[in-house]
Each structure stands twice: as structure tokens, then as C-alpha cells.
N, CA, C and O atoms as CSV, one atom per row, in Angstrom:
chain,resi,resn,atom,element,x,y,z
A,1,UNK,N,N,71.289,98.479,43.708
A,1,UNK,CA,C,69.906,98.060,43.462
A,1,UNK,C,C,69.041,99.374,44.017
A,1,UNK,O,O,67.947,99.305,43.457
A,2,UNK,N,N,69.073,100.339,44.735
A,2,UNK,CA,C,68.121,101.546,44.563
A,2,UNK,C,C,67.199,101.528,43.579
A,2,UNK,O,O,65.983,101.525,43.771
A,3,UNK,N,N,68.144,101.506,41.744
A,3,UNK,CA,C,67.660,102.072,41.109
A,3,UNK,C,C,67.103,100.694,40.647
A,3,UNK,O,O,66.345,100.774,39.681
A,4,UNK,N,N,67.282,99.688,41.045
A,4,UNK,CA,C,66.202,98.206,40.161
A,4,UNK,C,C,65.138,98.940,40.515
A,4,UNK,O,O,64.687,99.721,39.676
A,5,UNK,N,N,64.438,98.835,41.989
A,5,UNK,CA,C,63.630,98.730,42.543
A,5,UNK,C,C,62.448,100.412,42.577
A,5,UNK,O,O,61.224,100.517,42.656
A,6,UNK,N,N,63.371,101.291,42.492
A,6,UNK,CA,C,62.729,103.170,41.897
A,6,UNK,C,C,61.762,102.186,40.088
A,6,UNK,O,O,60.611,102.414,39.716
A,7,UNK,N,N,62.565,101.397,39.547
A,7,UNK,CA,C,62.754,100.801,37.956
A,7,UNK,C,C,60.885,99.965,38.666
A,7,UNK,O,O,59.820,100.499,38.355
A,8,UNK,N,N,60.933,98.869,39.438
A,8,UNK,CA,C,59.482,98.169,39.865
A,8,UNK,C,C,58.881,99.337,40.327
A,8,UNK,O,O,57.691,99.365,40.011
A,9,UNK,N,N,59.340,100.544,41.104
A,9,UNK,CA,C,58.235,101.712,40.979
A,9,UNK,C,C,57.865,101.886,39.922
A,9,UNK,O,O,56.810,101.531,39.396
A,10,UNK,N,N,58.473,102.293,39.636
A,10,UNK,CA,C,57.675,102.765,38.063
A,10,UNK,C,C,56.550,101.494,37.711
A,10,UNK,O,O,55.366,101.645,37.412
A,11,UNK,N,N,57.175,100.430,37.822
A,11,UNK,CA,C,56.395,99.678,36.365
A,11,UNK,C,C,55.344,99.300,37.248
A,11,UNK,O,O,54.583,98.485,36.724
A,12,UNK,N,N,54.905,99.775,38.976
A,12,UNK,CA,C,54.188,98.980,39.542
A,12,UNK,C,C,53.519,97.568,40.111
A,12,UNK,O,O,52.463,96.991,40.373
A,13,UNK,N,N,55.455,97.436,40.086
A,13,UNK,CA,C,55.121,96.345,40.661
A,13,UNK,C,C,55.485,96.721,42.220
A,13,UNK,O,O,55.361,95.514,42.426
A,14,UNK,N,N,55.710,97.084,43.097
A,14,UNK,CA,C,55.683,97.907,44.776
A,14,UNK,C,C,55.036,99.305,43.926
A,14,UNK,O,O,54.942,99.686,42.760
A,15,UNK,N,N,54.553,99.934,45.711
A,15,UNK,CA,C,54.326,101.086,45.375
A,15,UNK,C,C,55.690,101.496,46.071
A,15,UNK,O,O,56.657,100.742,46.181
A,16,UNK,N,N,55.629,102.696,46.486
A,16,UNK,CA,C,56.751,103.372,47.256
A,16,UNK,C,C,57.207,103.357,48.424
A,16,UNK,O,O,58.261,103.268,49.055
A,17,UNK,N,N,55.834,103.500,48.567
A,17,UNK,CA,C,55.577,103.869,50.395
A,17,UNK,C,C,56.325,102.614,50.965
A,17,UNK,O,O,57.132,102.755,51.883
A,18,UNK,N,N,55.841,100.422,49.989
A,18,UNK,CA,C,56.212,99.678,50.441
A,18,UNK,C,C,58.097,99.964,50.786
A,18,UNK,O,O,58.771,99.830,51.808
A,19,UNK,N,N,58.367,100.319,49.640
A,19,UNK,CA,C,60.000,100.068,49.369
A,19,UNK,C,C,60.688,100.878,50.300
A,19,UNK,O,O,61.772,100.418,50.660
A,20,UNK,N,N,60.291,102.140,50.867
A,20,UNK,CA,C,60.807,102.688,52.050
A,20,UNK,C,C,60.595,102.652,53.137
A,20,UNK,O,O,61.468,103.145,53.851
A,21,UNK,N,N,59.518,102.143,53.736
A,21,UNK,CA,C,59.546,101.044,54.398
A,21,UNK,C,C,60.125,100.041,54.673
A,21,UNK,O,O,60.185,99.728,55.862
A,22,UNK,N,N,60.791,99.143,53.597
A,22,UNK,CA,C,61.370,97.799,53.672
A,22,UNK,C,C,62.841,97.966,53.937
A,22,UNK,O,O,63.498,97.215,54.657
A,23,UNK,N,N,63.500,99.469,53.014
A,23,UNK,CA,C,64.517,99.741,52.898
A,23,UNK,C,C,64.901,101.399,52.792
A,23,UNK,O,O,65.545,101.850,51.845
A,24,UNK,N,N,64.459,102.129,53.783
A,24,UNK,CA,C,64.738,103.055,54.348
A,24,UNK,C,C,66.311,103.865,53.441
A,24,UNK,O,O,66.387,104.948,52.860
A,25,UNK,N,N,67.166,102.998,53.621
A,25,UNK,CA,C,68.761,103.433,53.993
A,25,UNK,C,C,68.554,103.481,52.207
A,25,UNK,O,O,69.681,103.549,51.716
A,26,UNK,N,N,67.927,103.472,51.573
A,26,UNK,CA,C,67.532,103.538,49.868
A,26,UNK,C,C,66.653,105.193,49.093
A,26,UNK,O,O,66.582,105.716,47.981
A,27,UNK,N,N,66.303,105.385,50.047
A,27,UNK,CA,C,64.999,106.461,50.078
A,27,UNK,C,C,65.927,107.065,49.215
A,27,UNK,O,O,65.667,106.614,48.099
A,28,UNK,N,N,67.187,108.107,49.111
A,28,UNK,CA,C,68.138,108.771,48.881
A,28,UNK,C,C,68.443,108.484,47.109
A,28,UNK,O,O,68.681,109.352,46.269
A,29,UNK,N,N,68.340,106.937,46.888
A,29,UNK,CA,C,68.778,106.590,46.019
A,29,UNK,C,C,67.796,106.336,44.925
A,29,UNK,O,O,67.905,106.471,43.706
A,30,UNK,N,N,67.076,106.042,45.470
A,30,UNK,CA,C,65.322,105.386,44.734
A,30,UNK,C,C,65.349,106.983,44.700
A,30,UNK,O,O,66.164,107.269,43.822
A,31,UNK,N,N,64.864,108.071,45.218
A,31,UNK,CA,C,64.154,109.714,45.106
A,31,UNK,C,C,64.778,110.578,43.570
A,31,UNK,O,O,64.266,111.268,42.689
A,32,UNK,N,N,66.356,109.984,43.935
A,32,UNK,CA,C,67.118,110.503,42.482
A,32,UNK,C,C,66.736,110.219,41.467
A,32,UNK,O,O,66.166,110.943,40.651
A,33,UNK,N,N,67.092,108.758,41.361
A,33,UNK,CA,C,66.583,107.556,39.746
A,33,UNK,C,C,64.683,107.831,39.630
A,33,UNK,O,O,64.122,107.610,38.557
A,34,UNK,N,N,64.130,108.170,40.486
A,34,UNK,CA,C,62.356,108.986,39.836
A,34,UNK,C,C,62.669,110.076,39.092
A,34,UNK,O,O,62.200,110.295,37.975
A,35,UNK,N,N,63.687,110.986,39.847
A,35,UNK,CA,C,63.900,111.933,39.398
A,35,UNK,C,C,64.798,112.027,38.384
A,35,UNK,O,O,65.332,113.122,38.205
A,36,UNK,N,N,64.958,111.504,37.984
A,36,UNK,CA,C,65.759,111.492,36.781
A,36,UNK,C,C,64.886,110.703,35.864
A,36,UNK,O,O,64.793,111.208,34.746
A,37,UNK,N,N,64.394,109.884,35.998
A,37,UNK,CA,C,63.006,109.393,34.621
A,37,UNK,C,C,62.097,110.154,35.085
A,37,UNK,O,O,60.934,109.750,35.104
A,38,UNK,N,N,62.429,111.394,35.549
A,38,UNK,CA,C,60.876,112.267,34.943
A,38,UNK,C,C,59.680,111.573,35.780
A,38,UNK,O,O,58.663,111.750,35.109
A,39,UNK,N,N,59.309,110.739,37.157
A,39,UNK,CA,C,58.439,109.902,37.739
A,39,UNK,C,C,58.675,110.700,39.307
A,39,UNK,O,O,58.780,109.950,40.278
A,40,UNK,N,N,58.767,112.403,39.566
A,40,UNK,CA,C,58.208,112.819,41.094
A,40,UNK,C,C,57.371,112.310,41.748
A,40,UNK,O,O,57.239,111.692,42.804
A,41,UNK,N,N,56.563,112.842,40.565
A,41,UNK,CA,C,55.040,111.960,40.726
A,41,UNK,C,C,54.850,111.159,41.704
A,41,UNK,O,O,54.057,111.430,42.605
A,42,UNK,N,N,55.472,110.181,41.671
A,42,UNK,CA,C,54.900,108.872,42.784
A,42,UNK,C,C,55.673,108.564,43.810
A,42,UNK,O,O,55.716,107.586,44.557
A,43,UNK,N,N,56.636,110.125,43.691
A,43,UNK,CA,C,56.887,110.207,45.457
A,43,UNK,C,C,55.755,110.442,46.286
A,43,UNK,O,O,54.825,111.215,46.055
A,44,UNK,N,N,55.992,109.371,47.719
A,44,UNK,CA,C,55.159,110.223,47.719
A,44,UNK,C,C,55.557,110.917,49.636
A,44,UNK,O,O,55.063,111.959,50.066
A,45,UNK,N,N,56.210,110.298,50.190
A,45,UNK,CA,C,56.824,110.811,51.129
A,45,UNK,C,C,57.874,112.131,51.218
A,45,UNK,O,O,58.371,112.453,52.297
């Protein structure tokens, strides 16, 4: 689920802040996926 939401953040469907506010338990996985994809710039918190 974290990978899916992180990809949606990359695609621009959701913002990082919105996803983390709704699913804070997935933050670690989302951060890891964004870092792996080279998109650390999208991590705002």
C-alpha cells in the first residue's frame, strides 16, 4: 500500500502532506519508496 500511495504522490495525484495526514502509519514505507525512486524532493516533513 505504501508503494502505491508513494507512486501516486510521484504522479501528482496526491500531495505528500495529504497522504501522511491520512495514513501516518505508512510514512516509513512511503519515504523509503520515494527515496528509492530518487524523489526525496517530495518529502516535505
